[in-house]
C-alpha positions as CSV (number, residue, x, y, z in Angstrom):
1,M,12.0,6.8,-6.1
2,K,12.7,3.2,-5.3
3,V,13.6,2.1,-1.8
4,D,17.3,1.3,-1.3
5,I,18.0,-0.8,1.8
6,D,20.4,-3.6,2.9
7,L,18.2,-6.6,2.6
8,E,20.5,-9.0,4.4
9,Y,20.9,-6.7,7.4
10,Y,17.2,-6.0,7.8
11,N,16.1,-9.6,7.3
12,R,18.4,-10.6,10.1
13,Q,17.0,-7.8,12.3
14,F,13.4,-8.7,11.6
15,R,13.6,-12.4,12.2
16,G,11.2,-13.0,15.1
17,I,9.9,-9.4,15.2
18,P,6.1,-9.0,15.4
19,P,4.6,-8.4,11.9
20,E,3.0,-5.2,13.1
21,E,6.4,-3.7,13.9
22,I,7.7,-4.7,10.4
23,I,4.7,-3.1,8.7
24,T,5.0,0.1,10.7
25,W,8.7,0.3,9.8
26,A,8.1,-0.3,6.1
27,L,5.2,2.2,5.9
28,Q,7.7,5.0,6.7
29,L,9.8,4.2,3.6
30,S,7.3,5.6,1.0
31,S,3.8,6.9,0.7
32,R,3.4,4.8,-2.5
33,R,2.5,1.3,-1.2
34,I,0.1,-1.4,-1.9
35,V,-1.0,-4.7,-0.3
36,T,-2.0,-7.5,-2.6
37,T,-4.5,-10.2,-1.7
38,S,-6.1,-13.2,-3.5
39,F,-8.7,-13.5,-0.7
40,G,-7.1,-16.9,-0.1
41,K,-7.1,-19.1,2.9
42,Y,-5.3,-16.8,5.3
43,S,-6.0,-13.5,3.6
44,A,-7.9,-12.1,6.6
45,V,-4.7,-12.1,8.7
46,L,-2.8,-9.6,6.7
47,L,-5.8,-7.5,5.8
48,N,-7.0,-7.2,9.4
49,T,-3.5,-6.2,10.5
50,F,-3.6,-3.4,7.9
51,H,-7.1,-2.4,9.1
52,N,-5.5,-1.7,12.5
53,I,-2.4,0.1,11.2
54,D,-3.1,1.7,7.8
55,P,-6.8,1.2,6.9
56,N,-6.6,3.4,3.8
57,I,-3.8,1.5,2.0
58,N,-4.6,0.5,-1.5
59,V,-5.6,-3.2,-1.5
60,V,-5.0,-4.8,-4.9
61,W,-7.0,-7.9,-6.0
62,C,-6.5,-9.5,-9.4
63,D,-9.7,-11.4,-9.8
64,T,-9.1,-14.1,-12.4
65,G,-12.8,-14.7,-12.8
66,Y,-12.3,-18.3,-11.8
67,N,-12.8,-17.9,-8.1
68,L,-15.2,-20.2,-6.3
69,P,-18.4,-18.7,-4.9
70,E,-17.0,-19.1,-1.4
71,T,-14.1,-16.8,-2.3
72,Y,-16.3,-14.1,-3.7
73,E,-18.4,-14.3,-0.5
74,H,-15.1,-14.2,1.6
75,A,-14.0,-11.1,-0.4
76,S,-17.3,-9.4,0.1
77,Y,-17.4,-10.1,3.8
78,L,-13.8,-8.9,4.5
79,T,-14.3,-5.8,2.3
80,R,-17.3,-4.8,4.4
81,K,-15.9,-5.8,7.8
82,L,-12.6,-4.2,7.3
83,D,-13.8,-1.3,5.1
84,L,-11.1,-2.2,2.6
85,N,-9.8,0.4,0.0
86,L,-10.2,-2.3,-2.6
87,N,-8.9,-2.0,-6.1
88,T,-10.0,-4.9,-8.3
89,Y,-8.3,-5.7,-11.6
90,V,-9.9,-8.2,-14.0
91,P,-8.8,-9.8,-17.3
92,R,-9.4,-7.8,-20.5
93,E,-11.0,-10.9,-22.0
94,T,-14.1,-12.6,-20.6
95,K,-13.8,-16.0,-19.1
96,A,-16.0,-17.4,-21.8
97,F,-13.9,-16.0,-24.6
98,T,-10.6,-17.2,-23.0
99,E,-12.1,-20.7,-22.6
100,H,-13.3,-20.6,-26.2
101,R,-9.7,-19.9,-27.4
102,L,-7.6,-21.9,-24.9
103,G,-9.9,-24.2,-22.9
104,F,-8.9,-24.5,-19.3
105,P,-5.3,-25.6,-19.7
106,T,-3.3,-27.5,-17.0
107,A,0.2,-26.3,-16.0
108,D,1.8,-28.9,-18.3
109,Q,0.0,-27.7,-21.4
110,P,1.6,-25.1,-23.7
111,E,-1.6,-22.9,-23.5
112,H,-1.1,-22.5,-19.8
113,K,1.5,-19.7,-20.2
114,E,-1.0,-17.6,-22.2
115,F,-3.8,-18.4,-19.9
116,S,-1.7,-17.2,-16.9
117,E,-0.8,-14.0,-18.8
118,I,-4.5,-13.2,-19.5
119,V,-6.1,-14.0,-16.1
120,K,-3.3,-13.0,-13.7
121,L,-0.2,-11.4,-15.0
122,E,-1.5,-8.7,-17.3
123,P,-4.1,-7.4,-14.8
124,F,-1.3,-7.3,-12.1
125,R,1.0,-5.3,-14.4
126,R,-1.9,-2.9,-15.0
127,A,-2.2,-2.5,-11.2
128,L,1.5,-1.8,-10.8
129,A,1.3,0.8,-13.6
130,K,-1.7,2.5,-11.9
131,H,-0.3,2.6,-8.4
132,Q,3.5,2.7,-9.1
133,P,4.3,1.4,-5.6
134,D,7.7,1.6,-4.0
135,V,6.6,-0.9,-1.3
136,W,4.5,-4.0,-1.9
137,F,3.1,-5.9,1.1
138,T,2.3,-9.6,0.5
139,N,1.3,-12.6,2.6
140,I,3.8,-15.1,1.1
141,R,5.4,-17.5,3.5
142,I,8.3,-19.9,3.7
143,R,7.5,-23.5,2.6
144,Q,4.6,-22.5,0.4
145,T,6.5,-22.9,-2.8
146,A,10.1,-23.4,-3.9
147,L,10.3,-19.8,-5.1
148,R,8.8,-18.4,-1.9
149,S,11.2,-20.4,0.3
150,S,14.0,-18.7,-1.5
151,K,12.8,-15.3,-0.4
152,D,12.7,-13.7,3.1
153,I,10.7,-11.1,5.0
154,L,12.1,-8.4,2.6
155,S,13.0,-8.9,-1.0
156,F,13.0,-6.9,-4.2
157,S,10.8,-7.6,-7.3
158,K,12.3,-7.6,-10.8
159,E,11.2,-4.0,-11.1
160,G,12.9,-3.0,-7.8
161,I,9.8,-2.8,-5.7
162,L,10.5,-3.6,-2.0
163,K,8.3,-6.7,-1.2
164,V,7.5,-7.0,2.5
165,S,6.1,-10.3,3.8
166,P,5.6,-9.6,7.5
167,F,4.1,-13.1,8.2
168,Y,6.9,-14.9,6.3
169,Y,8.0,-17.2,9.1
170,W,4.5,-17.9,10.6
171,S,3.2,-21.4,10.4
172,D,-0.4,-22.4,9.5
173,E,-0.9,-23.0,13.2
174,D,0.2,-19.5,14.1
175,L,-2.2,-18.0,11.5
176,D,-5.1,-20.2,12.7
177,E,-4.5,-18.9,16.2
178,Y,-4.6,-15.3,14.9
179,L,-7.9,-15.9,13.1
180,E,-9.4,-17.4,16.2
181,A,-8.2,-14.7,18.5
182,H,-9.6,-12.0,16.2
183,D,-12.8,-13.9,15.2
184,L,-11.9,-13.9,11.5
185,P,-12.9,-16.4,8.8
186,K,-10.6,-18.8,6.9
187,N,-11.2,-19.4,3.2
188,S,-10.5,-23.1,3.2
189,T,-11.9,-23.8,-0.2
190,Y,-9.7,-21.2,-2.1
191,F,-8.6,-22.4,-5.6
192,D,-6.3,-20.6,-7.9
193,P,-6.7,-21.7,-11.6
194,V,-3.1,-20.6,-12.4
195,K,-1.5,-22.5,-9.6
196,A,-4.0,-25.5,-9.4
197,L,-1.8,-27.0,-6.7
198,E,-0.8,-25.1,-3.4
199,T,2.8,-26.0,-4.0
200,R,2.9,-24.3,-7.4
201,E,3.6,-20.6,-7.9
202,C,0.7,-18.3,-9.0
203,G,2.9,-16.1,-11.2
204,I,2.8,-12.6,-9.8
205,H,5.7,-13.3,-7.5
206,F,7.9,-14.0,-10.5
207,Q,7.4,-10.3,-11.3
């Protein structure tokens, strides 16, 4: 059963509310929930928050196969440190075969759409089919991309899943302070082959 709430009302109520309180409220809406991560720059913030509130939540990672070694090390470290209930989804094609067919297309090349579908979108749809969440926790924030700036703390996906972004209005400086206060690492070298640029959307948030 999909969650039905007044987005405008709750987004007004939650502006300025601590992320932990937003998460605690949203967890009561359904037992079918996931948190997604790319193990990107500030991934430790959201994951550590869940470690303290709902440590058994299903953490979904769509590993494109193109992550830098530092990201795999970051993922391994956080998985151990936070004892994550990690569910990893990978492309059905190998990286080598995808590159044999498509190369490594840039966003302005026609092959990029198929590339994004193979390495990010299809694995994510598989994750949604497996977990069938009513609530999806994300770490998107305002000012990251044009699409993300058009959202809010709460929004609905195209499939009607409630997306909760408890750190939506936090700045980089706010997140840096959180990492320092909790002795957590930042993955400064993170690179997404689908986005390429930080201001470009990765794809799953179009879902």
